[in-house]
C-alpha positions in Angstrom: 0.0 0.1 0.2 1.1 3.4 -0.7 2.3 5.8 2.1 -1.3 7.8 1.6 -2.9 4.8 2.6 -0.8 3.4 5.7 -2.7 3.8 9.0 -0.6 4.0 12.4 -1.7 1.7 15.2 -4.5 2.3 17.4 -5.7 5.4 15.1 -8.5 7.7 15.3 -9.4 6.8 12.1 -11.8 4.0 11.8 -12.8 4.8 15.2 -17.2 4.6 15.4 -17.5 8.2 16.9 -20.8 10.3 17.0 -20.8 13.6 14.1 -19.0 16.3 15.5 -21.7 18.6 15.4 -24.6 15.7 16.9 -25.1 17.3 19.9 -25.4 20.8 18.3 -27.6 19.3 16.1 -30.2 17.3 18.3 -30.3 20.6 20.9 -30.6 23.2 18.2 -28.1 25.3 19.2 -26.2 24.5 16.0 -25.9 27.9 13.5 -27.1 27.9 10.5 -26.7 30.9 7.5 -30.3 32.0 8.4 -29.5 31.8 12.1 -27.1 34.8 11.8 -30.0 37.0 11.0 -30.8 37.8 14.1 -27.1 38.8 15.1 -27.0 41.2 12.9 -28.1 44.7 13.0 -30.0 46.9 10.4 -30.8 44.1 8.0 -33.0 44.1 5.0 -35.1 41.3 3.6 -35.1 40.7 -0.3 -38.7 38.7 -2.0 -38.6 38.1 -5.6 -41.4 39.1 -8.2 -42.0 35.4 -9.7 -43.5 35.4 -13.6 -46.9 33.2 -14.0 -45.7 32.0 -17.4 -43.8 28.6 -18.5 -42.1 31.1 -21.3 -42.6 34.7 -22.1 -41.1 38.1 -22.8 -40.9 40.9 -20.5 -42.5 44.0 -22.2 -42.5 46.3 -19.3 -41.7 46.4 -15.6 -42.6 49.2 -13.5 -41.1 49.1 -10.1 -42.2 52.7 -8.4 -45.5 51.3 -6.8 -43.2 48.9 -4.6 -41.3 51.7 -3.6 -44.7 53.5 -2.5 -45.4 49.9 0.6 -43.9 50.8 3.9 -40.6 49.7 4.4 -39.9 49.2 1.0 -36.2 50.4 0.2 -35.2 49.2 -2.7 -36.0 47.2 -6.0 -33.3 45.4 -7.8 -33.6 45.1 -11.4 -30.8 44.5 -14.4 -30.4 48.2 -14.9 -28.5 48.0 -11.1 -26.0 45.7 -12.1 -22.7 46.9 -12.3 -20.8 43.8 -13.7 -22.3 41.1 -15.6 -26.3 40.1 -15.4 -26.0 36.3 -15.3 -25.4 33.9 -12.6 -24.2 30.7 -14.0 -20.7 29.4 -15.2 -21.7 29.0 -19.2 -23.5 32.9 -19.1 -26.6 31.5 -20.1 -28.6 32.1 -16.9 -29.5 35.8 -16.8 -30.2 37.4 -13.5 -32.5 39.4 -14.2 -34.3 38.0 -17.3 -35.8 40.1 -19.9 -37.0 36.5 -21.2 -38.8 34.2 -18.9 -37.7 30.5 -19.3 -40.1 29.1 -16.6 -43.1 29.3 -14.1 -41.4 31.1 -11.2 -38.5 32.9 -12.6 -37.8 35.9 -10.7 -37.6 39.4 -13.1 -36.8 41.4 -10.1 -36.2 41.6 -5.9 -37.5 43.8 -3.5 -35.8 45.0 -0.3 -37.4 45.7 2.8 -36.9 46.5 6.6 -39.3 43.6 6.8 -39.8 40.1 5.1 -43.5 41.0 4.7 -42.7 44.5 3.7 -40.6 42.7 1.2 -43.3 40.5 0.3 -46.1 43.0 0.1 -43.6 45.3 -2.3 -43.2 42.2 -4.9 -47.3 42.1 -5.2 -47.2 45.8 -6.0 -44.3 45.5 -8.9 -46.3 45.6 -12.2 -44.8 43.4 -15.1 -46.3 43.0 -18.3 -45.5 40.2 -20.4 -46.0 38.3 -23.7 -46.4 34.7 -23.8 -44.8 32.7 -25.7 -44.6 29.0 -27.0 -43.4 26.8 -24.2 -41.9 23.4 -24.0 -42.5 21.4 -20.8 -41.8 17.5 -21.2 -38.9 15.5 -22.9 -41.1 14.1 -25.4 -42.3 17.6 -26.2 -38.7 18.9 -26.7 -37.9 15.4 -29.1 -40.6 16.1 -31.1 -39.6 19.8 -31.6 -36.1 18.9 -31.7 -34.9 21.6 -28.4 -31.8 20.6 -27.4 -29.0 22.2 -26.0 -25.3 21.4 -24.9 -23.3 18.5 -26.5 -24.3 15.2 -27.6 -21.9 12.6 -26.7 -21.4 8.9 -27.4 -19.8 6.6 -25.7 -18.9 3.3 -28.1 -17.5 -0.2 -28.4 -17.3 -2.8 -30.6 -19.2 -3.6 -33.3 -22.9 -3.1 -32.3 -24.8 -3.7 -35.4 -22.9 -6.9 -36.3 -24.0 -8.1 -32.8 -27.7 -7.2 -33.6 -27.4 -8.9 -37.1 -26.2 -12.7 -35.4 -28.2 -12.3 -32.4 -30.5 -15.7 -30.6 -32.5 -13.0 -28.5 -33.1 -9.2 -29.0 -35.4 -6.9 -27.4 -36.0 -3.3 -27.0 -38.3 -0.6 -25.1 -38.9 2.6 -23.7 -38.1 4.3 -20.2 -38.9 7.6 -18.9 -37.1 8.2 -15.5 -38.6 11.2 -13.1 -36.2 14.1 -11.6 -36.3 14.5 -7.8 -36.6 17.4 -5.7 -33.6 17.9 -3.3 -35.7 19.0 -0.5 -33.0 19.8 2.2 -34.6 20.9 5.6 -32.6 24.2 5.2 -33.9 26.3 1.9 -31.5 28.3 0.1 -30.1 31.2 1.8 -27.4 34.0 1.6 -26.2 36.9 4.3 -24.4 39.5 2.6 -22.6 43.1 3.7 -19.9 45.5 3.2 -17.2 46.3 5.4 -15.4 49.5 5.8 -13.2 48.7 3.2 -15.7 47.6 0.8 -14.6 44.3 0.9 -17.8 42.0 0.2 -18.8 39.4 2.6 -21.8 36.6 2.0 -22.7 33.9 4.1 -24.0 31.4 2.3 -25.9 27.6 2.1 -23.2 26.7 -1.0 -21.3 23.3 -1.7 -19.0 25.3 -4.0 -17.9 28.7 -1.7 -15.3 29.4 -4.3 -17.6 29.4 -7.3 -20.1 31.2 -5.3 -17.7 33.8 -4.8 -16.8 34.0 -8.2 -20.1 34.4 -9.7 -20.8 37.7 -7.0 -17.7 39.2 -8.1 -18.3 38.9 -11.6 -22.3 40.4 -11.1 -20.6 43.2 -8.9 -17.7 43.7 -11.5 -15.3 43.2 -8.8 -12.3 40.7 -8.6 -12.4 37.9 -6.5 -9.8 39.2 -3.7 -12.5 41.7 -2.6 -15.4 39.2 -2.1 -15.0 36.3 1.3 -17.7 33.7 0.8 -18.4 31.6 4.0 -20.2 28.1 4.5 -20.9 27.7 8.2 -22.6 24.5 7.7 -25.8 23.3 5.5 -28.7 21.9 6.0 -28.9 19.2 3.5 -27.5 19.8 -0.4 -27.5 16.6 -2.1 -26.0 18.6 -5.1 -29.2 21.3 -4.9 -26.2 23.7 -3.8 -23.3 22.9 -6.0 -24.7 25.5 -8.3 -27.9 27.1 -7.5 -27.0 29.3 -4.5 -24.4 31.0 -7.1 -27.2 33.8 -7.9 -29.1 34.1 -4.8 -25.9 34.9 -2.9 -25.1 37.7 -6.1 -28.5 39.1 -5.1 -27.8 39.4 -1.6 -24.5 40.9 -2.3 -25.4 43.1 -5.1 -28.3 44.9 -2.7 -25.9 45.1 -0.2 -23.6 47.3 -2.4 -26.1 49.3 -3.1 -28.0 50.1 -0.2 -25.4 49.7 2.6 -26.5 47.6 4.6 -26.7 44.0 5.4 -29.2 42.1 3.1 -30.7 38.7 3.7 -32.4 36.2 1.1 -33.7 33.1 2.3 -36.5 31.6 0.1 -39.8 29.9 1.3 -40.3 26.0 0.8 -42.8 27.0 -2.4 -39.9 29.1 -3.6 -37.6 26.9 -3.2 -39.1 24.1 -5.1 -40.4 26.4 -7.8 -37.0 28.6 -8.3 -34.4 26.0 -8.0 -33.4 22.9 -10.4 -34.1 19.1 -9.9 -32.6 15.8 -10.8 -32.7 15.0 -14.3 -35.4 13.7 -15.4 -34.8 11.1 -18.6 -36.0 9.8 -21.7 -34.4 6.5 -22.9 -34.7 4.2 -25.9 -32.7 0.7 -25.8 -32.0 -2.2 -27.6 -30.4 -5.0 -26.0 -29.3 -8.8 -27.0 -28.3 -11.5 -25.2 -27.2 -15.4 -26.5 -28.5 -18.4 -25.1 -26.6 -18.5 -21.8 -28.0 -15.0 -20.8 -25.0 -13.4 -21.7 -25.5 -9.4 -22.6 -24.3 -9.3 -26.0 -24.8 -5.4 -27.2 -26.7 -2.5 -25.9 -28.0 0.5 -28.1 -29.6 3.1 -26.5 -30.1 6.4 -26.3 -30.1 8.9 -23.5 -32.1 12.4 -23.4 -32.1 14.2 -20.3 -34.3 17.1 -19.2 -32.2 20.0 -18.7 -34.7 22.5 -18.0 -33.8 26.2 -19.1 -30.3 26.4 -19.1 -27.2 23.9 -19.4 -25.9 24.2 -15.6 -24.5 20.9 -14.6 -26.7 18.8 -17.8 -23.5 18.2 -19.5 -21.1 16.2 -17.0 -24.4 14.5 -15.7 -25.1 13.4 -18.6 -21.9 12.5 -19.4 -21.6 10.2 -16.1 -24.9 8.4 -17.1 -23.5 7.4 -20.0 -20.3 6.0 -18.3 -23.0 4.2 -15.6 -24.9 2.4 -18.4 -22.9 -0.4 -18.0 -23.4 -0.9 -13.9 -21.5 -4.3 -12.9 -21.8 -5.6 -16.0 -19.4 -6.5 -19.2 -21.0 -5.8 -22.3 -18.8 -6.6 -25.4 -20.7 -4.4 -27.8 -22.3 -0.7 -27.0 -23.2 2.2 -28.3 -25.4 5.0 -25.9 -25.9 8.6 -27.5 -26.4 11.5 -25.1 -28.4 14.5 -25.6 -29.7 17.1 -23.4 -33.8 18.8 -23.9 -34.1 22.6 -23.7 -37.5 22.8 -21.8 -39.0 25.7 -20.1 -38.6 24.0 -16.6 -35.7 25.1 -13.7 -32.7 24.3 -14.6 -31.9 20.8 -13.7 -28.9 20.3 -11.8 -26.7 17.7 -9.6 -28.1 15.6 -7.6 -26.7 12.6 -5.4 -25.2 10.4 -7.9 -24.8 13.0 -10.4 -26.4 11.1 -13.5 -24.9 7.3 -12.3 -28.3 6.7 -11.1 -30.2 7.5 -14.1 -27.2 5.6 -16.0 -27.9 2.4 -13.9 -31.0 1.9 -14.3 -31.3 1.9 -18.0 -29.1 -1.8 -17.9 -31.2 -2.3 -14.6 -34.6 -1.9 -16.5 -33.5 -4.1 -19.5 -32.3 -7.1 -17.3 -35.2 -6.7 -15.5 -37.8 -7.2 -18.0 -35.7 -9.2 -20.5 -35.7 -12.1 -17.6 -38.7 -13.3 -17.5 -38.4 -13.9 -21.4 -35.3 -15.6 -21.2 -36.8 -17.7 -18.8 -33.8 -17.1 -16.1 -34.1 -16.0 -12.6 -33.1 -11.8 -12.5 -30.6 -12.5 -9.9 -28.9 -15.2 -11.4 -28.7 -13.3 -14.6 -27.3 -10.2 -13.0 -24.6 -12.4 -12.1 -23.7 -14.0 -15.2 -23.0 -10.8 -16.3 -20.6 -9.5 -13.6 -17.1 -8.1 -14.7 -14.1 -9.9 -14.3 -10.5 -9.4 -13.6 -9.2 -7.6 -16.7 -11.9 -6.5 -18.2 -12.5 -2.5 -19.2 -15.6 -0.4 -19.5 -16.8 1.0 -22.8 -14.9 4.0 -22.1 -11.8 2.2 -21.6 -10.8 2.2 -17.9 -9.7 -0.4 -16.5 -12.2 -2.0 -13.7 -9.8 -2.6 -10.7 -11.7 -5.3 -7.9 -14.0 -6.7 -9.9 -14.1 -9.2 -6.9 -15.4 -7.1 -4.6 -18.4 -6.8 -6.1 -18.9 -10.3 -6.4 -17.9 -10.4 -2.4 -20.8 -7.6 -1.6 -23.2 -10.0 -3.5 -22.5 -13.5 -2.3 -22.4 -11.7 1.2 -25.7 -10.5 0.6 -27.3 -13.7 -0.4 -25.6 -15.4 2.4 -26.4 -13.3 5.2 -29.4 -12.2 3.8 -30.8 -16.1 3.4 -32.2 -14.8 0.2 -32.1 -18.6 -1.1 -34.6 -19.6 1.9 -36.3 -16.6 1.5 -37.2 -16.9 -1.9 -38.6 -20.2 -1.6 -40.5 -18.7 1.2 -41.8 -15.8 -0.8 -43.1 -18.7 -3.6 -44.9 -20.5 -1.4 -46.5 -17.5 0.2 -47.3 -16.1 -3.8 -48.9 -19.8 -4.3 -51.5 -19.4 -1.5 -52.1 -15.7 -1.6 -54.3 -14.6 -4.7 -54.7 -10.7 -4.0 -50.7 -10.0 -2.2 -47.7 -11.2 -3.8 -44.3 -11.0 -2.8 -41.1 -10.5 -4.5 -37.1 -10.2 -4.0 -34.7 -8.3 -5.7 -30.7 -8.3 -5.5 -29.1 -5.7 -7.6 -25.8 -4.6 -7.2 -23.4 -1.2 -7.6 -20.8 0.2 -9.4 -19.7 3.4 -9.2 -16.8 5.4 -10.4 -15.6 8.0 -8.0 -14.0 11.4 -9.1 -15.1 14.8 -10.9 -15.8 13.9 -14.7 -14.1 17.1 -15.3 -10.0 16.7 -13.9 -9.4 20.1 -13.0 -12.0 19.4 -9.9 -9.7 16.7 -8.5 -7.4 18.9 -6.1 -8.3 20.2 -2.4 -6.5 22.6 -0.4 -6.3 22.5 3.9 -4.5 25.0 6.3 -3.6 23.3 9.6 -2.4 25.5 12.4 -0.7 24.5 15.7 -0.8 27.0 18.7 1.9 27.6 21.3 0.2 25.1 23.9 -0.2 22.4 20.7 -3.8 23.1 20.3 -4.8 22.4 16.4 -6.9 24.0 14.4 -7.5 22.9 10.7 -9.8 24.4 7.5 -10.3 22.8 4.3 -12.3 23.2 1.3 -15.2 21.2 1.9 -18.4 21.8 3.1 -20.6 20.5 5.5 -23.8 19.8 4.4 -24.4 17.1 7.3 -22.8 14.2 5.7 -20.0 13.9 8.4 -17.1 15.4 6.1 -16.0 17.5 9.2 -15.9 14.4 11.4 -13.7 13.0 9.4 -11.1 15.7 8.6 -10.9 15.8 12.6 -9.8 12.2 12.7 -7.8 12.5 9.7 -5.7 15.4 11.4 -5.6 13.7 14.9 -4.6 10.6 13.4 -1.8 12.3 11.3 -0.4 14.4 13.9 -0.8 11.4 16.7 -2.8 13.2 18.8 -6.5 12.6 20.9 -9.4 13.9 19.3 -9.8 16.7 21.6 -6.7 18.4 20.8 -8.4 19.4 17.2 -10.9 21.9 16.4 -12.3 22.5 12.9 -12.8 26.4 11.5 -16.2 27.2 9.0 -15.2 26.7 5.4 -14.8 30.1 3.9 -12.6 31.1 0.7 -9.8 33.4 2.3 -8.5 30.4 4.2 -8.3 27.9 1.5 -8.9 29.3 -2.2 -9.5 27.9 -5.7 -11.7 25.1 -4.0 -14.0 22.8 -6.0 -17.1 21.9 -4.8 -18.0 19.4 -2.0 -19.4 16.7 -4.6 -18.8 13.8 -6.4 -18.8 11.9 -3.4 -15.0 13.0 -3.4 -14.7 15.5 -0.4 -13.1 12.7 2.2 -10.6 11.6 -0.5 -9.8 15.1 -1.4 -9.7 16.9 1.6 -8.5 14.0 3.7 -5.2 14.0 1.6 -4.7 17.9 1.7 -5.4 17.9 5.6 -2.5 14.5 6.0 -0.4 16.5 3.8 -0.6 19.5 5.4 0.0 17.7 9.0 3.1 15.4 7.4 4.9 19.0 6.5 4.9 20.2 10.3 5.8 16.9 11.6 8.4 16.7 9.1 9.4 20.3 11.2 8.5 19.0 14.3 10.7 15.2 14.1 14.0 17.7 13.7 13.1 19.4 16.9 12.4 16.0 18.7 15.3 14.3 17.3 17.8 16.6 18.7 15.7 16.2 21.8 15.6 12.8 22.1 19.3 12.0 20.3 18.3 10.0 17.7 17.8 9.8 13.8 14.4 11.6 12.3 13.1 8.3 11.3 13.0 6.7 14.8 10.4 9.7 16.1 7.2 8.5 16.8 3.9 10.8 17.5 1.3 8.9 19.7 -1.5 9.4 21.8 -0.1 13.1 22.1 3.3 12.0 23.0 6.4 12.1 20.9 9.3 9.5 21.4 12.0 7.4 20.0 11.2 3.9 18.5 12.5 1.2 21.0 13.0 4.1 23.8 11.5 5.3 27.1 12.1 8.8 27.1 9.4 11.0 25.8 8.6 14.5 25.7 4.9 15.7 25.7 3.5 17.2 22.7 2.5 20.2 23.8 6.5 20.6 25.3 7.2 20.2 22.0 5.5 22.2 20.4 7.0 25.0 22.6 10.1 24.0 22.2 9.7 24.1 18.3 8.2 27.7 18.5 11.2 28.9 20.6 13.3 27.6 18.0 11.6 29.7 15.2 10.0 26.7 13.7 7.1 26.9 11.6 4.2 25.5 13.5 1.4 26.0 10.3 1.1 24.5 7.0 -0.6 24.6 3.7 -1.7 21.6 2.3 -2.5 20.2 -1.0 -3.6 17.0 -3.1 -4.4 16.5 -6.3 -5.7 12.7 -7.6 -3.5 11.5 -9.9 -4.0 8.5 -12.5 -6.8 10.4 -14.1 -7.1 11.2 -17.8 -10.3 12.2 -19.7 -10.8 13.2 -23.4 -14.4 14.7 -23.2 -14.6 14.8 -26.8 -14.0 11.2 -27.7 -15.6 10.2 -23.8 -12.4 7.5 -23.4 -10.0 7.4 -20.6 -9.7 6.9 -16.9 -11.8 9.4 -15.3 -12.2 7.7 -12.0 -9.9 7.1 -9.2 -11.5 3.7 -8.4 -15.0 2.2 -8.2 -17.2 1.6 -5.0 -19.1 -1.7 -5.1 -22.3 -2.8 -3.4 -25.1 -5.1 -3.5 -28.8 -4.9 -1.6 -31.2 -7.2 -1.7 -34.7 -5.9 -0.9 -37.9 -7.6 -0.1 -41.4 -6.3 -1.2 -45.3 -7.3 -0.6 -47.9 -5.3 -3.1 -51.6 -5.3 -2.8 -53.5 -6.6 -6.2 -56.0 -4.6 -5.7 -54.5 -0.6 -5.0 -50.9 -1.3 -5.7 -50.1 -0.2 -2.7 -47.1 -1.9 -1.2 -44.7 -2.8 1.9 -40.9 -2.6 2.1 -40.3 -5.6 4.1 -36.7 -6.5 4.6 -33.5 -4.9 3.1 -30.4 -6.2 3.1 -27.0 -4.2 2.1 -23.4 -4.6 1.7 -21.5 -1.8 0.7 -17.8 -0.8 0.1 -16.1 2.1 1.8 -12.7 1.0 1.7 -11.0 0.7 5.2 -14.0 3.4 6.5 -12.5 6.4 8.3 -16.0 6.9 10.7 -17.8 3.9 10.3 -20.7 5.4 12.3 -20.9 8.1 9.6 -20.7 5.8 6.7 -23.7 3.5 8.1 -25.9 6.6 8.4 -24.7 7.7 4.9 -25.7 3.7 3.3 -28.8 4.0 5.3 -29.7 7.0 4.6 -28.5 7.4 0.7 -30.5 3.9 0.2 -33.8 5.4 1.8 -33.1 8.4 -0.6 -33.1 6.6 -3.8 -36.1 4.3 -2.6 -37.8 7.7 -2.3 -36.9 8.7 -6.1 -37.9 5.4 -7.7 -40.9 5.0 -5.7 -42.7 8.1 -4.3 -41.4 11.1 -5.5 -43.6 12.0 -8.2 -42.8 15.6 -9.2 -45.8 17.0 -11.5 -45.5 20.1 -14.0 -48.9 21.9 -15.3 -49.0 20.3 -19.1 -51.8 21.8 -20.0 -52.7 24.4 -22.8 -54.2 27.0 -19.8 -52.1 29.8 -18.3 -51.2 27.2 -15.5 -48.5 25.5 -18.0 -45.5 25.1 -16.7 -46.5 25.4 -13.2 -45.1 23.2 -10.7 -47.7 21.6 -9.3 -46.2 19.7 -6.3 -45.0 22.7 -5.0 -45.4 21.9 -1.3 -44.6 18.9 1.4 -48.6 18.5 1.2 -48.1 17.7 -2.5 -44.5 16.3 -2.6 -44.2 12.8 -1.2 -41.2 12.2 0.9 -39.9 8.7 2.3 -40.9 8.9 6.4 -40.9 6.5 9.3 -43.8 4.1 7.8 -41.8 4.0 4.3 -38.7 2.6 6.0 -37.6 -1.4 5.9 -39.3 -3.5 8.6 -35.9 -5.2 8.8 -33.0 -3.3 7.8 -29.1 -4.7 7.9 -26.6 -2.7 6.6 -22.7 -3.9 6.7 -20.0 -2.7 5.1 -17.2 -4.6 3.2 -14.6 -6.0 5.5 -10.9 -6.4 4.2 -11.2 -3.5 1.3 -8.5 -1.2 2.4 -8.3 0.9 -1.3 -4.7 1.8 -2.5 -3.6 5.2 -3.2 -6.8 7.0 -1.3 -6.1 8.6 2.4 -6.2 5.9 4.8 -7.6 3.2 2.6 -10.7 4.7 2.8 -13.3 4.9 0.0 -16.1 7.9 -1.0 -19.7 6.8 0.6 -22.0 9.8 0.1 -23.5 8.9 -3.4 -23.0 5.0 -4.6 -25.4 3.7 -1.7 -28.1 5.5 -3.4 -28.1 3.4 -6.3 -28.7 0.5 -3.8 -32.7 1.5 -4.0 -32.8 0.3 -8.0 -33.3 -3.3 -5.9 -36.7 -2.2 -4.8 -38.3 -0.9 -7.7 -37.0 -4.6 -9.1 -38.4 -6.2 -6.3 -41.4 -3.8 -7.0 -41.7 -5.2 -10.6 -41.3 -8.9 -9.6 -44.1 -8.8 -7.5 -46.4 -7.0 -9.7 -45.5 -10.0 -12.4 -46.2 -12.7 -9.8 -50.0 -12.0 -10.5 -49.5 -13.1 -14.2 -48.4 -16.4 -15.4 -44.9 -18.0 -14.8 -42.4 -15.7 -17.4 -44.5 -12.6 -17.4 -42.7 -9.4 -18.1 -44.1 -6.5 -17.3 -43.3 -2.3 -17.6 -42.9 -0.4 -14.5 -43.1 3.7 -14.5 -40.1 5.7 -12.5 -41.2 6.4 -9.9 -43.0 3.4 -8.8 -45.9 5.2 -7.1 -48.9 2.5 -6.0 -50.3 3.7 -9.1 -47.6 2.9 -11.3 -47.4 -0.7 -9.4 -51.2 -1.0 -9.7 -50.8 -0.6 -13.9 -48.2 -3.1 -13.8 -50.4 -5.9 -12.1 -53.1 -5.1 -14.5 -50.3 -5.0 -17.3 -49.4 -8.9 -15.9 -53.3 -10.0 -15.7 -53.4 -8.8 -19.3 -55.9 -6.3 -18.3 -53.8 -2.9 -20.1 -50.5 -1.4 -20.3 -49.3 1.1 -17.8 -49.0 4.5 -18.9 -46.6 6.3 -20.9 -45.2 3.3 -22.0 -45.1 1.7 -25.5 -47.0 -1.2 -25.9 -44.9 -4.6 -25.9 -45.7 -7.7 -27.6 -43.4 -11.0 -28.3 -42.2 -10.7 -31.2 -40.2 -14.2 -31.1 -37.0 -12.7 -30.3 -38.4 -10.6 -27.6 -39.8 -7.7 -26.5 -40.6 -5.7 -29.5 -42.0 -1.9 -29.8 -45.7 -2.2 -32.1 -45.9 1.1 -32.9 -42.3 2.7 -32.6 -42.4 6.6 -31.6 -42.1 8.7 -34.7 -40.6 11.4 -32.4 -38.2 9.1 -31.4 -34.3 9.6 -32.2 -32.6 7.2 -34.2 -30.6 5.0 -32.4 -27.0 5.7 -33.7 -24.0 8.0 -32.8 -24.4 11.9 -32.9 -21.2 14.1 -34.6 -21.3 16.6 -31.9 -19.4 15.9 -29.0 -19.8 16.3 -25.3 -17.6 20.1 -24.4 -15.9 20.3 -20.8 -18.0 20.9 -18.2 -17.6 20.9 -14.2 -18.7 17.6 -12.4 -20.1 16.4 -9.3 
C-alpha cells in the first residue's frame, strides 16, 4: 500500500465516533446561515417577483408602486448590475431576465425592512408579459428538436453485427422521473460590506469558491474583494452546488447598493419553484443476449431534461453514459446522449449525478428481459458481472471486480436469500390478492469529478503554542460528516487525541480555489490535503524531537499526544515539544494540497480513465404488493457496501442508510408534476409543497434494515485506505424497484414481463399488476408484444431519435 493509504497503530480514523455537530443538531444550538440574521443589525430582507408564465417576454417592468409600500427600500433590476448580469458559469442564466424561461422565474427582487414588507412590495411591482410557446416535457422537446449542449456518444465493439446475429433481441422505452432535493434548509444568503468595500457573504453553498466567482463578476469586482463562508448546510445533495450563486449575488448586490446587510432566504414554495432538480430522462434501448444469458450488445439513446439552461447538464449526462454498464461486462455498446431544452427550472446536480439514471437503464433492461429468457433476474445479473482484466466501454480498467462479487455473495448469505425466495414462492402460490418478491441488484460507481481539474483540494493546519490544533479545508459540511472525518484524519496524522483538534468554518479567504463538495470526493480530496499539511508540520517537529531525544528523524514517533523514540523509554509531551519548536522559530502551520493522480479523460471522444476507483455494493430488497390498489410494503432490506477501510464507520453507516432511503424515495414515491395543459398555468410546478410532494417517512422505512460495510477492502492511493460513501449507496435502492416489478409480474403467469413506470408509485404498480393480469399497459409506455425473439415495440414512437452515434461531442464541464 502507498504511504497515503498507510494507517498507524490504533488510529483515530476507523473509530465509530458521533458526528462532530450531533449534540448541536439535536439541541437546536447548531447555527445555520439564516440563524445569523438575528445577530445582524439593520438587515434588509429580499423577496422575488416571480413570473406566472413558463415562457414569456418581459415587455414592461414598473417598480415605482413597490417603493410606495411602507418599509420597502429598493427594488433590484438589471439596471443595477455593475458587472455581468448572469449567475451561471456558462453565461446562459441572466440574473434579471428579459425573457422568462420557467414558471416562477424571478424578474426582479424587492428589499425591505421586514420580510412582510418585501412580500407586499413584490406584489405591488407591475410586470407585463408577452407569452411565448413553451416546451414542458422531454417528449415535447424531442418532437420539437429542442436541445442544448453537446451530444456525446460512448461506443465499443461492433453493435450492428452483434444484433445481426443475435439469439435474443429486446427493445423498449423508459421514462425516468426527476427528484426534488428537499433539503431541510432552503437556499439562504446573508451579505454585508465592510468599511473597506470588502463584500462578505454567508451562504448555504456546496461550492464557496464558485459562489465567490459569480458574486464577483456580477458586482464587477476581483475575487479578492469577495469572501464567502459556509458555516454548515441543512442538507445539500447537489442542489447547492450551482444553484446558490445567483441568490448570493442578489444579496451581495443589495448590500453594495444600500450599504446595509441583506438577507435572502427562500420559502419552501419558492425553493421548489425556483431551483433545479434531478434530471429526468427519456431512454430508448435495444439489447441482445446469447443463449447462456450473456449480454452481447446494448444500443441506447438517453435524452435528459436539462430545463432552461445548461447548469451541470453536460457532466451529468456524461456520467450517466459512463454508468450505463453498472457492474456488467457489455462487449458491444453504443450509447448516445443529448440534453433537452425545456421551460422548467434548470435541472442540476443531485446525489449520484447522472449515475443513478444511467444504472437504471441497464437494470431496467435486465429486469424486463429476464422473464423472457427464462432466467431468474438475480442469476442473470450475476452471470454478467465484470471479471478481472476487463475494461469499461470508455476504456478504464475495472479494478477489484471481485469486491462486487464479495458484496453480492455476502448479501445472499446474510440476507438468507435462497431460503426466503423459497418462502416467497410458497406465499405467492397461496395468496391470490397479494404477492411478494425479493430482488438483488449490484452497484459499481466511479469516484472522482468527471472534470479532471476539479480533482484537487487544499487545507490549512495551525498548531498553536499550547499544542492545540485548528484545521481549515475546502470542503463544506451539509450533514454528511465530512468535518468529523477531517478531525479524525488530522488527529491520526499528528498522533493526537481528538479533543486537541478543532475545525473552522469553510471560507474562501482561508483555502482558495476549491472544488465543490460533490462527486462523493470530499473526504478523499480534503482528507489527503489535511494529511499533507499535517505531515509538513510533523517533518519540522521531527527535527526538533530528534535533537531532543538523540535519535535519527525516522526513529521519532508521534502517538497519543506524546513524542518518543522508537524502542526507547524517553518521551516528551506534544505541547512541550511544540513550545520548544516555537522558541526555536520553527514554522507551526502549513498549507496542504492534494491532486488526484492517474486520471485522464477526453470529453470529445468520451474515452479515458476518469475515476480514481470504483465503489461496490449490493442490496437485497423484499416487498409485498396489494393487487387491488398497488400499495406495497418494504418488508426487509439487506445491504453490503464497500467503503474501503472506513474513516468513520458510524458516519458511513448513516450515509449508506440515508442514501438508500433517498434512492427509494426517488424510485417509488417522489413524483414531480408540472402542468402540461394549454391553460395559463402551463409549466407550473403542481407539487410545490410538502403536502403535494411525497417524501420517504418512517412508514416507508423497511421493517427490517440490515447494513454491513465490506471488510478487508482497503483501497490503495486513498487517504488511510478509505473510499467515498456519499453517492454510491443511493443506487442500491434500484433493488426496491426491481422487487416491485417482480411482485407485480407474480400476478401473471410464469415468465410474465411487466413495464414499470418511474417513480413506481402505488398507482404505477397497480398498472403493472393490471398488465401482468393481461388487463392493459401502464401509462406513458410503449405497448410491447412477444416478437418471437423478445420485446419489440408494436408502433415505434415517430418522435423517438434513431439509435445511431451523433457527430457533436460533449464539451468540457464541471462535475459533481
